[in-house]
C-alpha positions in Angstrom: 66.1 117.4 157.3 62.5 116.6 156.6 61.5 116.0 153.0 60.1 118.7 150.5 59.5 118.6 147.2 62.3 121.3 146.8 64.8 119.3 147.7 63.9 116.8 145.1 63.6 119.5 142.5 67.8 120.9 144.1 68.5 117.8 143.9 67.3 116.9 140.2 68.5 120.1 138.9 72.0 119.4 140.3 72.0 122.1 142.8 71.0 120.5 146.1 74.9 120.5 147.9 72.8 118.8 151.2 71.6 116.0 149.4 72.3 112.9 152.2 70.0 115.2 154.7 67.1 113.9 153.1 68.4 110.6 151.1 70.1 107.7 153.4 68.8 106.7 156.6 68.2 108.7 159.1 67.5 108.5 162.7 65.0 110.7 164.6 64.5 112.4 167.6 62.4 114.2 170.1 63.3 117.4 172.5 65.3 115.7 174.6 67.6 114.1 171.9 66.4 110.7 172.4 65.7 108.1 169.1 62.2 107.4 168.2 62.4 106.3 164.8 64.2 105.6 161.4 63.8 106.9 158.0 64.9 105.4 155.0 64.8 107.2 151.5 65.9 106.4 148.4 66.3 107.5 144.6 64.8 104.6 142.5 63.0 106.2 139.6 62.5 103.1 137.3 61.8 100.7 140.5 58.3 99.2 140.8 58.9 98.9 144.3 61.3 99.1 146.9 61.7 96.7 150.2 64.3 97.5 152.8 66.0 94.1 153.8 67.4 94.2 157.4 68.8 92.2 160.0 65.8 94.1 161.9 63.6 92.1 159.9 65.7 89.2 159.3 66.1 90.3 155.5 62.5 89.6 154.6 62.1 93.0 152.5 57.8 92.2 152.3 57.5 93.3 156.1 59.4 97.0 155.0 57.8 98.0 152.1 58.9 101.5 150.7 56.2 104.3 149.9 57.0 106.5 146.3 56.7 109.7 148.2 57.6 112.0 145.1 56.5 111.0 141.2 60.1 111.6 139.8 61.4 108.4 141.7 61.6 108.9 146.0 61.0 106.1 148.0 60.8 106.5 151.7 59.9 104.1 154.9 59.9 105.4 158.6 60.1 102.8 161.2 59.1 103.6 164.6 62.3 102.4 166.4 66.0 103.1 167.2 67.5 101.2 164.3 71.3 102.4 164.9 73.6 99.5 163.5 70.9 97.9 161.8 72.7 96.4 158.6 70.2 97.0 155.6 70.3 97.3 151.7 67.2 97.9 149.1 65.6 95.0 147.3 64.6 97.1 144.3 62.1 95.5 141.9 61.9 95.9 138.5 58.8 96.0 136.0 60.6 93.3 133.8 60.2 91.3 137.1 64.7 91.3 137.4 65.2 92.3 141.4 68.2 94.0 142.4 70.1 94.0 145.7 72.1 97.6 146.8 73.8 99.1 149.4 72.7 102.5 150.3 74.8 105.2 148.2 74.4 107.9 151.3 74.6 105.6 154.0 76.9 106.9 156.5 78.2 103.6 157.3 79.0 99.8 156.1 79.4 96.7 157.0 82.9 94.9 157.2 84.3 93.9 153.8 83.3 91.1 151.9 80.2 92.1 153.4 78.8 95.0 151.5 75.5 96.4 153.0 74.8 99.4 154.9 74.8 100.4 158.4 72.4 102.9 159.7 74.6 105.3 162.0 74.1 108.0 163.9 76.4 110.7 162.4 75.6 114.0 164.7 77.1 114.5 167.9 81.0 114.2 167.8 82.0 117.4 170.1 85.2 119.2 168.1 88.0 120.6 170.0 89.9 121.8 166.5 88.6 125.0 167.0 92.3 127.3 167.1 93.1 125.3 164.1 90.9 126.7 161.7 91.1 130.3 163.6 94.7 130.4 163.0 95.1 127.7 159.4 96.6 130.0 156.3 96.3 129.9 152.8 99.3 127.6 152.4 100.4 129.7 148.9 103.4 131.7 151.1 103.6 128.9 153.7 105.7 125.8 153.6 103.5 123.1 152.4 104.9 119.4 152.8 102.3 116.3 152.9 102.8 112.6 153.7 100.8 110.3 151.6 99.7 107.6 154.1 97.5 104.2 153.4 96.2 103.8 156.5 96.2 100.1 156.3 99.8 99.4 155.9 101.7 102.1 157.8 101.7 100.2 160.8 99.7 97.1 161.4 98.8 95.1 165.3 100.0 91.4 164.7 99.1 91.8 161.1 95.9 93.4 161.5 94.3 96.9 160.5 95.2 99.5 163.4 91.9 102.0 164.1 91.5 104.9 163.2 91.8 105.8 166.8 94.4 103.6 167.8 97.6 105.1 164.7 96.5 108.1 165.2 99.1 109.7 168.3 101.6 107.9 166.6 101.5 108.6 163.4 100.9 112.6 164.8 104.3 112.0 166.7 105.8 110.2 163.4 104.9 113.2 161.1 105.6 115.9 163.7 109.2 114.6 164.3 109.6 114.4 160.7 108.6 118.1 159.4 105.4 117.5 157.3 102.8 119.7 157.7 99.8 118.0 156.3 99.1 114.0 156.1 97.4 112.5 152.8 95.3 110.0 153.3 94.6 107.4 150.7 90.7 106.8 149.8 89.4 106.2 153.4 85.8 105.8 152.0 83.9 102.6 152.1 85.7 100.3 149.1 85.0 96.5 148.5 88.3 95.3 147.5 91.6 96.0 149.5 93.5 95.3 146.4 92.2 99.2 144.7 93.9 101.0 148.1 90.4 102.5 147.4 90.2 103.8 144.8 87.0 102.0 143.5 84.8 103.3 145.9 81.2 102.1 147.0 80.6 104.4 150.0 81.1 107.8 149.2 79.6 109.2 152.6 80.8 106.4 154.9 84.1 106.1 156.2 85.6 102.4 155.3 84.9 100.4 158.5 88.2 98.5 158.2 89.6 101.0 160.6 86.9 101.7 162.9 83.2 103.9 163.0 83.6 107.2 161.4 83.3 109.4 165.1 87.0 107.1 164.9 87.8 109.1 161.9 86.9 112.7 163.3 88.5 111.7 166.5 91.7 111.3 164.1 91.2 114.3 161.8 90.3 116.4 165.1 93.6 114.9 166.9 95.8 116.3 163.3 94.5 119.6 163.9 95.3 119.8 167.5 99.2 119.6 166.7 98.8 121.5 163.6 98.8 119.0 161.1 96.3 119.3 157.8 94.5 115.9 156.5 94.2 116.1 152.9 91.7 113.2 151.4 92.4 111.6 148.2 89.2 111.4 145.7 87.9 109.4 142.7 85.5 112.1 141.4 84.4 111.0 138.0 84.4 107.2 138.3 82.7 104.6 140.5 82.7 101.1 141.3 80.8 98.8 138.6 80.1 96.1 141.6 76.4 95.2 141.3 75.6 96.4 145.0 76.6 99.6 144.3 75.9 103.0 143.0 76.3 102.0 139.2 73.0 100.8 137.2 71.1 101.4 140.6 67.3 100.8 139.6 68.2 98.8 136.3 69.0 102.2 134.4 72.5 103.9 133.7 70.7 106.9 136.1 74.2 108.3 137.2 76.8 107.4 134.9 77.0 108.3 131.3 74.1 106.0 128.8 76.9 106.1 126.1 79.2 103.0 126.4 82.0 104.4 124.5 81.8 107.2 127.6 80.8 105.2 130.3 83.2 101.9 130.4 87.0 102.6 131.9 87.9 98.5 130.5 91.5 98.5 132.4 90.1 99.9 136.0 86.6 98.5 135.4 84.5 101.4 136.2 82.2 102.9 134.7 82.1 107.1 134.5 79.6 109.7 136.0 77.2 111.8 133.7 78.0 115.3 134.7 75.7 116.2 132.2 72.9 114.5 135.3 72.0 116.7 138.1 71.8 113.7 140.1 75.3 113.0 139.8 76.7 116.7 139.6 74.0 116.5 143.2 75.6 113.2 144.3 79.2 114.4 144.6 78.6 118.3 145.6 76.7 116.8 148.7 79.6 114.0 149.2 82.5 116.2 149.3 80.2 119.0 151.0 79.8 116.3 153.4 83.8 115.5 154.3 83.7 119.0 154.7 80.8 119.7 157.0 81.1 116.4 158.9 85.1 115.5 158.9 86.6 118.8 159.2 89.2 117.6 156.1 91.2 120.3 154.8 91.3 119.4 151.4 90.4 116.9 148.6 93.0 115.4 145.9 91.2 114.4 142.6 92.6 111.7 141.1 92.9 110.8 137.5 91.6 114.7 136.4 92.8 113.8 132.6 89.5 111.7 132.5 87.5 114.9 133.6 89.3 116.7 130.9 89.0 114.7 128.0 86.6 111.1 127.8 88.5 108.1 129.2 91.5 110.4 129.4 92.1 111.1 126.0 92.4 113.9 123.9 91.3 112.3 120.5 88.0 111.6 122.4 87.4 115.6 123.1 86.8 117.6 126.1 84.1 116.7 128.8 83.0 119.9 128.6 79.9 118.7 131.5 82.6 117.5 133.5 85.3 120.8 133.5 81.9 122.8 134.1 81.0 121.0 137.0 84.7 121.1 138.4 84.4 125.0 137.9 81.1 124.5 140.3 82.8 122.8 142.9 85.5 125.0 142.9 83.6 127.9 143.3 81.5 126.2 146.2 84.7 124.9 148.1 86.1 128.2 148.2 83.4 129.7 149.8 83.0 127.3 152.3 87.1 127.9 153.3 88.9 130.0 151.0 92.4 127.9 152.4 91.2 125.3 150.7 93.3 122.5 149.4 92.0 121.2 146.2 94.8 120.2 143.8 94.1 117.8 140.2 96.7 114.8 139.7 96.6 115.6 136.3 98.8 114.1 133.3 97.7 116.5 130.3 98.9 119.9 129.6 95.4 121.0 130.0 95.7 124.9 130.4 94.8 127.2 133.6 94.1 124.1 135.9 94.9 126.5 139.0 93.7 129.4 137.7 90.6 130.7 139.3 87.0 130.2 137.7 86.7 134.1 137.7 89.7 134.0 135.6 88.7 131.5 133.0 90.3 128.6 134.9 89.2 125.0 136.5 89.5 126.3 139.9 92.2 124.1 141.7 94.9 125.5 143.6 97.2 123.1 142.8 98.4 120.4 140.5 100.5 117.7 141.1 103.7 118.3 138.5 103.8 114.6 136.7 106.5 116.0 134.4 109.0 117.2 137.2 108.9 113.4 138.8 109.1 111.7 135.6 112.0 113.6 134.0 113.8 114.0 138.0 113.3 109.7 138.7 114.5 109.2 134.6 117.7 111.4 135.9 118.5 110.2 138.7 118.6 106.5 137.4 120.6 107.5 134.9 124.4 105.8 135.6 126.5 108.9 136.7 128.6 109.0 133.3 125.4 109.3 131.3 123.8 112.1 132.8 126.0 114.1 131.1 123.7 113.6 128.3 120.5 114.0 130.1 121.5 117.4 131.5 118.2 119.4 130.6 115.6 116.9 132.3 116.7 118.8 135.6 116.5 121.8 134.1 113.7 121.6 132.0 111.5 122.0 134.8 112.1 125.4 135.3 110.7 126.0 131.7 106.9 125.9 133.1 107.3 125.5 137.0 105.4 128.7 137.5 102.4 128.0 134.3 100.7 126.5 137.2 100.8 126.2 141.3 101.9 123.0 141.6 103.1 119.7 144.0 105.7 118.0 143.5 104.8 114.1 143.7 106.7 111.5 144.7 104.1 109.2 145.5 102.6 105.6 145.7 102.3 105.4 142.1 106.1 105.7 141.7 107.0 102.7 144.5 104.5 100.0 143.7 104.3 97.7 140.0 107.7 96.6 139.9 108.8 100.4 139.8 110.8 100.3 142.9 111.3 102.4 145.9 113.2 105.5 145.6 116.5 104.2 146.9 115.9 100.8 144.4 115.7 102.8 141.4 119.5 105.3 142.5 122.6 103.4 140.6 125.8 102.7 142.1 126.8 100.6 144.9 125.2 100.3 148.1 126.7 103.3 149.6 126.4 105.7 146.2 122.8 104.3 146.1 122.0 106.4 149.5 124.1 109.3 148.4 122.4 109.9 145.4 118.8 109.5 147.3 120.0 112.0 149.7 121.0 114.2 147.0 117.5 113.3 145.4 115.8 114.3 148.4 117.6 117.7 148.3 116.8 118.4 144.5 112.8 117.6 145.2 113.3 119.8 149.0 115.0 122.4 147.8 113.2 122.7 143.8 110.2 125.4 143.3 107.0 123.7 144.7 105.3 122.4 147.3 105.9 118.7 148.5 104.4 115.2 149.1 106.1 112.3 149.7 105.0 108.3 150.4 105.1 106.9 153.5 108.2 104.8 153.7 110.3 107.0 151.6 111.8 109.1 154.1 113.6 106.3 155.6 114.5 104.8 152.2 112.6 101.6 152.3 114.6 98.9 150.1 111.7 97.5 149.1 108.7 98.5 146.6 105.5 99.5 148.9 103.1 96.1 149.3 99.7 96.9 151.0 98.9 94.0 152.6 101.6 94.3 155.3 103.3 97.7 157.0 106.2 99.5 156.0 109.6 97.4 156.1 110.1 99.4 159.9 113.0 97.4 161.0 115.3 99.1 158.6 115.7 101.7 161.4 118.2 100.1 163.0 120.9 99.3 160.4 122.9 102.6 160.8 122.5 103.3 157.1 119.1 103.5 157.0 118.9 105.8 160.5 121.4 108.1 158.9 119.0 108.5 155.8 116.0 109.1 158.0 118.3 112.0 159.5 119.2 113.2 156.8 115.5 113.6 155.7 114.5 115.5 158.9 117.3 118.0 159.0 116.1 118.4 155.3 112.9 118.7 156.4 113.3 121.2 159.0 115.9 123.9 156.6 112.8 123.6 154.7 110.6 124.4 157.1 112.4 127.3 158.9 113.6 128.8 155.8 111.2 130.5 153.7 113.4 131.0 150.5 112.0 128.1 150.2 108.5 128.3 149.7 107.6 131.9 149.7 108.1 132.7 146.1 106.9 128.6 145.1 104.8 130.0 142.5 106.8 133.0 141.6 109.9 133.2 139.3 111.6 136.3 141.1 112.1 133.5 144.3 114.4 131.2 141.7 117.8 131.9 139.9 119.8 129.6 138.3 123.5 129.8 139.1 125.2 126.6 137.5 122.2 125.3 134.6 124.4 124.4 132.1 127.9 122.6 133.6 126.8 119.5 131.5 130.5 117.9 131.3 130.7 118.2 135.6 126.8 117.6 135.9 126.9 120.1 138.6 123.8 122.6 139.1 123.4 125.3 141.4 120.7 127.6 142.4 119.5 130.4 144.2 116.1 130.8 146.1 115.3 134.0 147.3 112.6 135.2 150.0 112.0 139.1 150.9 114.4 137.9 154.0 117.3 135.4 153.0 119.0 133.5 149.9 119.9 130.5 150.2 122.6 129.1 147.5 121.5 124.7 146.8 124.7 123.1 145.0 124.2 119.5 143.6 127.2 117.1 142.4 125.2 114.6 140.7 128.5 112.4 139.6 131.0 110.4 142.0 133.5 113.2 141.3 135.4 115.2 144.5 136.4 118.6 143.7 138.4 120.8 146.5 137.4 124.2 145.2 134.3 124.2 142.6 133.4 127.9 141.3 129.9 128.9 141.8 128.7 132.3 140.2 126.8 134.8 142.9 124.8 137.6 142.7 125.8 139.4 146.1 129.0 140.2 148.2 129.3 138.8 151.8 129.6 134.7 152.9 127.9 132.0 152.6 127.8 129.6 155.3 126.6 126.3 154.8 123.7 125.1 157.0 123.5 121.4 155.4 125.2 118.9 153.5 124.4 115.9 152.2 128.3 114.4 152.3 128.4 114.6 156.1 129.5 111.3 158.3 126.2 111.6 160.3 124.2 110.9 157.3 127.0 108.5 156.0 128.6 110.4 153.9 132.7 111.2 153.8 132.5 113.9 155.5 133.5 116.5 152.4 131.8 119.7 154.1 132.5 123.2 154.1 133.1 123.9 157.5 134.4 127.9 157.8 132.1 130.4 155.7 132.7 131.0 152.1 134.0 134.6 151.5 132.4 135.7 147.9 135.2 137.4 145.5 135.4 139.5 143.0 135.5 137.6 139.8 132.8 136.6 136.7 132.2 133.0 136.8 129.1 132.0 135.1 127.8 135.4 134.0 127.7 136.7 137.4 129.9 139.5 139.0 131.3 137.0 142.2 131.9 133.8 143.1 132.5 131.6 145.7 134.6 128.2 145.7 133.3 125.6 147.3 134.2 122.1 148.6 131.8 119.7 146.9 131.7 116.0 148.0 130.7 112.9 145.3 127.3 112.6 145.0 126.5 115.5 147.3 123.8 118.3 147.9 124.3 121.3 150.3 122.8 124.3 151.1 123.9 127.4 151.7 122.9 130.8 153.6 124.3 134.0 152.7 125.0 136.5 155.1 125.5 140.2 154.3 
């Protein structure tokens, strides 16, 4: 894109959603598609002079001094050569004699860490083959939505080294399909300097991280996922940026994109600084970055991290509402859904802020999904209890249904719950080794049959024992142990039940899809509920103690046969094989407020799913 005053005006006003097309490094091509020159353009209004340091000029900036082409602070230079793959950064001279060395905020690629310079890259030219995916893709509200959260650097490694995007994709796709997941959510894969941050302290929001290859390798990764009917969501930090000296923070010696006010700017705990969305340039920057990933990488959604910081200053309600960030989120929502009304725009939000997933035109923030942190916390707190004490905390599993339809929820068992000495899901479970696995299967049953879409962090599907360590790959050797293989088999079978029974997802966001059958049997710690669609009814029964019941009466609203389709206590799942082999005929007789009942064989620490046949 050629530079115009209009582009700059829109950028400064916060209305340029394609800022990357004139800022950054660009290869200029002739009519034969040959690169004839390279243009570097940067916004640095407080600079007295800007020079280009690159491997092309032996990092001698005096050889390539940029020209100020706009009075508001746009600097540019065109070099009559193809400089693809050249490493570069900007040398920004301030009026006080100080010099800053900055990577390019709009660069499409960067050198491998610990280096932090930008690299010239031709982002154009990848030929996509995912047309059928976008033609057939549906809105997920009444569809199965089971997300596999992945940290790409530690899913699998090759001799301890990172696998490249195009090396890992086929194995990952096969694994995801075998386990019934509909989407992959990648923890941040834009450029970031420190592995330990897991990507949450970014420096290059337009650059796919060089840890795993070049940007077109990531395009291939996503293209292959789409060709295999797998959506790709990427994790994104919207509100704060890395404070490293080479990054966007204090870019031209002033708080250019971030808050001027220190109290609103500094995230001391994270070592990051908050963007000020009252500033047009901050709005244009982030809006352009998200647009870029939709256009160039065909992503199907964004999960926005730390949304509480966008609702309240520093995430604290006492500091007041962050109105400028809320307004930006609403503007962003309108923009994303105008581009693709099937898009996933989800909030990782721990607050009680209202109307998070309501449309902007209804007064909402404009996300279409919110992580249900309350469900996650209450459920895990309950399951960590010794079964003897669960009856005293019975409402931890029922309370979630009080607010389950206030927002459109994703139920997350995410990476945050299996690090920092919190233990893996399996290791949170009480009891003997066998009982830990029984509890784990029970946890998965509750998770997969509860209203709301699902997200599970990698490794939990085969009951990894150790908590997640980003420095090494998952403990795949556990699958050679029968009890872990059985746990993995149970998850895969549970995912099949989820995928092929629309009672478990059609009305995730409508209370008519859920009915409590047994919400109050505290002394036995047994729960039962019905999930319904237009086509079927499923009954879920959960026994949260080691007690065994030959005939447990469950009240039901309909006559007919209730056929068991899944039981976590079967021996193929390393259980005790207490299951209901024949269909259970509903009998006349009131139980728990319903006119009919079935008598269920209910094993210890067991979850089961029954299908109603009229």
